[in-house]
C-alpha positions in Angstrom: -19.4 -27.1 -8.3 -18.5 -30.8 -8.0 -21.8 -31.8 -9.6 -21.2 -29.4 -12.4 -17.9 -31.1 -13.2 -19.5 -34.5 -13.2 -22.3 -33.2 -15.5 -19.6 -31.8 -17.8 -17.7 -35.1 -17.9 -20.7 -37.4 -18.0 -19.7 -39.1 -14.7 -21.6 -40.2 -11.6 -20.7 -39.5 -8.0 -19.5 -43.1 -7.7 -17.1 -42.4 -10.6 -15.9 -39.0 -9.4 -16.0 -37.9 -5.8 -16.6 -34.3 -4.8 -13.0 -33.8 -3.6 -11.6 -35.2 -6.9 -14.0 -33.1 -9.0 -13.0 -29.9 -7.0 -9.4 -30.7 -7.4 -9.8 -30.9 -11.2 -11.0 -27.3 -11.1 -8.9 -25.7 -8.4 -5.6 -27.7 -8.2 -3.1 -25.8 -10.4 -1.2 -29.0 -10.9 -4.2 -30.3 -12.8 -5.8 -27.0 -14.1 -2.8 -25.2 -15.4 -4.9 -22.2 -16.5 -4.7 -21.1 -12.9 -1.0 -20.6 -13.1 -1.0 -18.6 -16.4 0.0 -15.0 -16.2 -3.2 -14.1 -18.2 -6.6 -14.7 -16.7 -8.0 -17.5 -18.9 -10.3 -19.2 -16.4 -13.5 -17.7 -18.0 -12.5 -19.5 -21.2 -12.0 -23.0 -19.7 -14.8 -25.4 -19.5 -13.6 -26.9 -16.2 -12.8 -23.5 -14.7 -16.2 -22.2 -15.5 -17.6 -24.7 -13.0 -16.6 -22.0 -10.4 -19.5 -19.9 -11.4 -21.9 -22.0 -9.2 -20.7 -21.3 -5.7 -21.6 -17.8 -4.6 -20.4 -15.9 -1.5 -21.5 -12.7 0.2 -19.4 -10.6 2.6 -20.3 -7.7 4.8 -17.3 -5.4 4.5 -15.7 -2.2 5.9 -13.0 -0.5 3.9 -11.5 2.9 3.7 -12.7 5.1 0.8 -9.3 4.6 -0.8 -9.4 0.8 -0.5 -13.0 0.7 -1.7 -11.9 2.5 -4.9 -9.4 -0.3 -5.4 -12.0 -2.9 -4.6 -14.4 -1.6 -7.3 -11.9 -2.5 -9.9 -13.1 -6.1 -9.5 -16.3 -5.4 -11.5 -17.5 -9.0 -11.4 -17.8 -9.0 -7.6 -20.1 -6.0 -7.2 -21.1 -4.4 -3.9 -24.0 -2.2 -2.8 -22.1 1.0 -1.9 -23.7 3.5 0.6 -24.7 7.0 0.2 -21.9 8.7 2.1 -24.0 11.4 3.5 -26.2 8.7 5.2 -23.1 7.4 7.1 -21.6 10.8 8.2 -22.3 11.6 11.9 -21.6 15.1 13.0 -19.0 15.4 15.8 -18.0 11.8 15.7 -14.9 11.2 13.6 -15.1 7.9 11.8 -12.1 6.5 9.9 -9.8 3.6 9.2 -6.5 3.5 11.1 -3.8 2.1 8.9 -1.6 -0.5 10.6 1.5 1.3 9.7 0.3 4.5 11.4 -0.9 2.4 14.4 2.7 1.0 14.7 4.0 4.5 15.7 2.4 6.2 18.7 3.5 9.6 17.5 2.1 9.1 14.0 -1.1 7.8 15.4 -1.6 10.8 17.7 -1.0 13.2 14.8 -3.3 11.2 12.6 -6.1 11.2 15.1 -5.6 15.0 15.6 -6.0 15.7 11.9 -9.1 13.5 11.7 -10.7 15.4 14.7 -9.8 18.7 13.0 -11.3 17.5 9.7 -14.7 16.7 11.4 -14.6 20.1 13.2 -14.1 21.8 9.8 -17.0 19.9 8.2 -19.3 20.8 11.1 -18.3 24.5 10.8 -19.1 24.5 7.2 -22.5 22.9 7.8 -23.2 25.4 10.6 -22.5 28.2 8.1 -25.1 26.8 5.8 -22.8 25.2 3.2 -24.8 22.4 1.5 -24.0 19.0 2.9 -22.9 17.6 -0.5 -20.2 20.3 -0.7 -19.1 20.2 3.0 -18.6 16.4 2.8 -15.9 16.9 0.1 -13.7 17.3 3.2 -14.2 13.7 4.2 -10.8 12.0 4.1 -9.8 9.0 2.1 -9.8 7.1 5.4 -13.6 7.5 5.8 -15.0 4.0 6.1 -17.3 2.4 3.4 -19.6 -0.2 4.9 -21.3 -2.4 2.3 -22.2 -5.9 1.1 -20.3 -7.6 -1.7 -21.4 -10.7 -3.6 -20.0 -12.8 -6.4 -19.3 -16.3 -7.7 -16.2 -18.3 -6.9 -14.8 -17.8 -10.5 -14.4 -14.1 -10.0 -13.7 -14.1 -6.3 -10.9 -16.6 -7.0 -9.3 -14.2 -9.4 -9.6 -11.4 -6.9 -8.4 -13.3 -3.9 -5.4 -14.9 -5.6 -4.2 -11.6 -7.1 -4.8 -9.5 -4.0 -3.1 -12.0 -1.6 0.2 -11.0 -3.3 2.4 -9.2 -0.8 2.6 -6.3 -3.2 -1.2 -5.7 -3.1 -2.8 -2.7 -1.5 -2.9 -3.0 2.3 -6.6 -3.2 3.1 -7.6 -5.3 0.2 -4.8 -7.7 1.0 -6.1 -8.0 4.6 -9.7 -8.3 3.5 -8.9 -11.0 1.0 -6.9 -12.9 3.6 -9.9 -12.8 6.0 -12.4 -13.8 3.3 -10.2 -16.8 2.2 -9.8 -17.9 5.8 -13.6 -17.7 6.3 -14.2 -19.7 3.1 -11.6 -22.2 4.2 -13.3 -22.7 7.6 -16.7 -23.4 5.9 -15.5 -25.1 2.7 -11.9 -26.5 3.3 -12.0 -28.5 0.0 -12.2 -25.1 -1.8 -10.2 -22.9 0.6 -7.0 -25.1 0.5 -6.5 -24.2 -3.1 -6.7 -20.4 -2.7 -3.4 -18.7 -2.0 -1.1 -15.9 -3.3 -0.4 -15.9 -7.1 3.0 -17.5 -6.6 1.4 -20.6 -5.0 -0.5 -21.8 -8.1 2.7 -21.3 -10.2 4.7 -23.3 -7.8 2.1 -26.1 -7.8 2.1 -26.1 -11.6 5.9 -25.9 -11.7 5.9 -22.7 -13.7 9.1 -20.6 -13.6 9.7 -18.0 -12.3 7.5 -18.8 -9.4 6.9 -15.1 -8.6 4.9 -13.5 -11.4 6.0 -10.0 -10.3 9.5 -10.0 -11.8 11.6 -7.1 -10.3 8.7 -6.5 -7.8 9.3 -9.8 -6.0 8.6 -9.2 -2.3 11.5 -11.3 -1.3 9.4 -13.7 0.8 8.7 -17.3 -0.3 5.0 -16.8 0.2 4.2 -20.0 -1.8 5.5 -22.0 1.1 3.3 -20.3 3.7 -0.4 -21.1 4.5 -2.7 -18.1 4.3 -3.4 -18.3 8.0 0.3 -17.3 8.6 0.4 -14.4 6.0 1.9 -11.4 7.8 3.2 -8.0 6.5 3.4 -4.4 7.4 3.9 -1.8 4.6 
């Protein structure tokens, strides 16, 4: 990505170091497209340098979260055939943190899941076609898959989904992915935070882009490693 910036500007490495080139692209104080309420990065020459770094993640999300995840069309995944992941007699599901926070709720949740798998097995034993019986699979059924994309479109996804108003699992997955990228590529990771952060860096007001849906937390002052929430 840094070399792409140098090629664009007709500069050598001696004239423009990697860290400075990356900052021209990812620092909202310099690239104000990043702080705009519209997604304009695909139309900016400098921003398009983000198409060169690519990432792949192995993921596990609930069926519900995966449906949300698929809205990010430019970071496609190889989704499984659900029937190939179903195992008779072995309930497999995502436990939401909010449910886990209440022992009573968790016990009832697990009871319902066990009952659901029993019902599916009963239907299969009665000769109901698998494709019909598996309609009983809950939205909590896990989807395990690989997802790949370039930094340009992952950046859009990560920034938007790190907002405290984002869906629970995608928020947590994006936080984990950003922390992994930051560990391997700190010069990139340090510029990826919730959507209020680039606006704060670019001195755009209001800092929170959500209006009345402001979470009430000054997330732009908090590093991603310290992001915490339970909704």
